[in-house]
Structures are given as C-alpha cells and as structure tokens.
C-alpha positions as CSV (number, residue, x, y, z in Angstrom):
1,Q,-25.9,17.4,-11.1
2,V,-23.8,14.9,-9.9
3,Q,-25.2,11.3,-9.4
4,V,-23.7,8.5,-7.7
5,M,-24.5,4.8,-7.5
6,E,-23.1,1.9,-5.7
7,S,-23.7,-1.9,-6.2
8,G,-21.9,-5.3,-5.1
9,G,-23.4,-5.8,-2.0
10,G,-24.9,-8.9,-0.2
11,L,-24.7,-11.2,2.0
12,V,-21.5,-13.4,2.8
13,Q,-19.7,-15.7,5.3
14,A,-17.1,-14.3,7.7
15,G,-13.8,-14.7,5.6
16,G,-15.3,-14.6,2.6
17,S,-15.0,-11.5,-0.2
18,L,-17.2,-9.1,-1.8
19,R,-16.6,-6.4,-4.3
20,L,-18.1,-3.3,-4.1
21,S,-18.6,-1.0,-7.3
22,C,-19.6,2.8,-8.0
23,T,-20.1,4.9,-10.6
24,A,-20.4,8.5,-10.9
25,S,-22.0,11.0,-13.4
26,G,-22.5,14.6,-14.0
27,L,-18.8,15.0,-13.1
28,T,-15.0,14.9,-14.8
29,F,-14.6,11.6,-12.9
30,G,-10.7,11.4,-13.2
31,D,-10.8,15.2,-11.7
32,Y,-11.9,14.2,-8.1
33,A,-11.1,12.0,-5.4
34,M,-13.5,9.4,-4.1
35,G,-14.1,7.4,-0.8
36,W,-16.1,4.8,0.7
37,F,-17.7,5.3,3.9
38,R,-20.0,3.1,5.9
39,Q,-22.6,3.1,8.6
40,A,-23.9,0.6,10.9
41,P,-26.9,0.3,12.8
42,G,-26.7,2.4,15.5
43,K,-23.3,4.0,14.9
44,E,-22.1,6.9,12.9
45,R,-20.9,6.8,9.6
46,E,-17.5,6.4,9.3
47,G,-14.7,6.4,6.3
48,V,-13.5,3.2,5.0
49,S,-10.9,4.5,2.4
50,C,-10.1,7.3,-0.2
51,I,-8.3,7.4,-3.3
52,T,-6.7,10.4,-5.2
53,R,-7.8,11.3,-8.7
54,N,-4.8,9.7,-10.3
55,S,-4.4,6.7,-7.9
56,V,-1.2,7.6,-6.5
57,T,-2.6,7.7,-2.8
58,T,-5.0,5.8,-1.2
59,Y,-5.8,6.4,2.6
60,Y,-7.8,3.2,4.8
61,A,-9.1,2.8,8.3
62,D,-7.1,1.1,10.7
63,S,-9.8,-1.4,10.8
64,V,-10.1,-2.2,7.3
65,K,-6.2,-1.9,6.4
66,G,-4.8,-5.3,4.8
67,R,-8.0,-6.9,4.0
68,F,-9.8,-4.0,2.0
69,T,-8.4,-2.4,-1.6
70,I,-9.5,0.4,-3.1
71,S,-9.1,1.2,-6.9
72,R,-10.1,3.2,-9.9
73,D,-10.4,3.6,-13.8
74,N,-10.9,6.7,-14.3
75,A,-11.6,5.7,-18.5
76,K,-14.5,3.7,-17.6
77,K,-15.5,6.4,-14.5
78,T,-16.0,3.7,-11.9
79,L,-14.4,3.2,-8.4
80,A,-13.9,-0.4,-6.6
81,L,-13.9,-1.4,-3.2
82,Q,-12.1,-4.8,-3.0
83,M,-13.3,-6.5,0.6
84,D,-11.4,-9.3,1.8
85,S,-11.5,-11.6,4.9
86,L,-14.6,-10.4,5.9
87,K,-15.5,-9.9,9.5
88,P,-19.4,-9.9,11.1
89,E,-18.4,-6.2,12.4
90,D,-17.7,-5.2,8.8
91,T,-21.5,-5.3,8.3
92,A,-23.1,-2.2,7.3
93,M,-24.4,0.4,4.6
94,Y,-21.5,0.7,2.3
95,Y,-21.7,4.5,0.4
96,C,-19.5,5.9,-2.2
97,A,-18.6,9.5,-2.3
98,A,-17.2,11.8,-5.0
99,G,-14.7,14.4,-3.2
100,A,-14.7,18.2,-3.6
101,T,-11.2,18.0,-4.6
102,N,-8.5,16.0,-6.0
103,A,-7.1,15.1,-3.0
104,C,-7.5,12.8,-0.1
105,T,-5.6,14.6,2.5
106,T,-5.2,13.8,6.2
107,S,-8.7,14.7,7.1
108,W,-10.2,12.2,4.1
109,S,-12.5,10.9,6.7
110,S,-14.3,14.0,7.0
111,E,-17.7,14.0,5.0
112,S,-17.3,17.5,4.6
113,R,-14.7,17.0,2.1
114,Y,-17.6,14.9,-0.2
115,K,-19.7,17.0,-2.5
116,A,-21.9,14.0,-3.7
117,W,-23.2,10.8,-2.1
118,G,-24.9,7.2,-3.6
119,Q,-27.5,5.8,-1.8
120,G,-25.3,3.3,-0.5
121,T,-25.4,-1.0,-0.8
122,Q,-25.7,-3.0,2.3
123,V,-22.8,-5.4,3.1
124,T,-23.8,-8.0,5.5
125,V,-21.2,-10.6,6.9
126,S,-22.7,-13.3,9.3
127,S,-20.7,-15.2,11.7
C-alpha cells in the first residue's frame, strides 16, 4: 500500500518562504513522477508542480513559476517544494501525490495521472 505524507506547512507573511517536504512508502520512489497540488477554500484542487522520476523535467503552474522550486532526492525517497516570495493567494492546503508513471507530460496537472495522495499540509500566507 502506497502511503504519502507531507510536512512543512505553516503561517508566513507575504514575501516569506516555506519549504514543504513529502515522503512516500510502499513504492519504488525513484520509478515514479511526483507532484504537488493545492486547494484553496471554495476552489478546486489545482496542480502546482510535477517532477519526473530522474528530475530531468519539471513543470509548474503559471501562478508559481519563478517562485516555487520542486526537487527530489531518490536516495532519501523525499520530495520537496521550496516556496519563495509567497503571496496571500498561495494560501491553501498543499498535497503531495505519487504519479502513476515515471513521466509528468503536458497533462501533469490532471489528478488522474496520480495514484496516491497525502493528507495535505496547510500553508497560510498573511498580508
């Protein structure tokens, strides 16, 4: 059984930074793409970023490009999301997801491309 767990959320002022982490068990971590999603109150869950199994390719939502950086350490079976220059509109529950394949592709933000999800970690950015 695949289990995914996020950590690192919290409250930060606008312009600040946070680093989210994710661990996954029950799968060969290095064989799968990994993604980050978020869901703000009253809104649908949206894709934030995706990274291929070998870190060669990354994708970002337009709203976070240049501010967020996704990375992974396959040896440690961890995924990270470095979030800089945070804005109040970044406030959301952030979810880590294990991909169903090793690639992200142009449809990386479709939830159907992921097979396991964490419970989420809350990020709140105050103005």
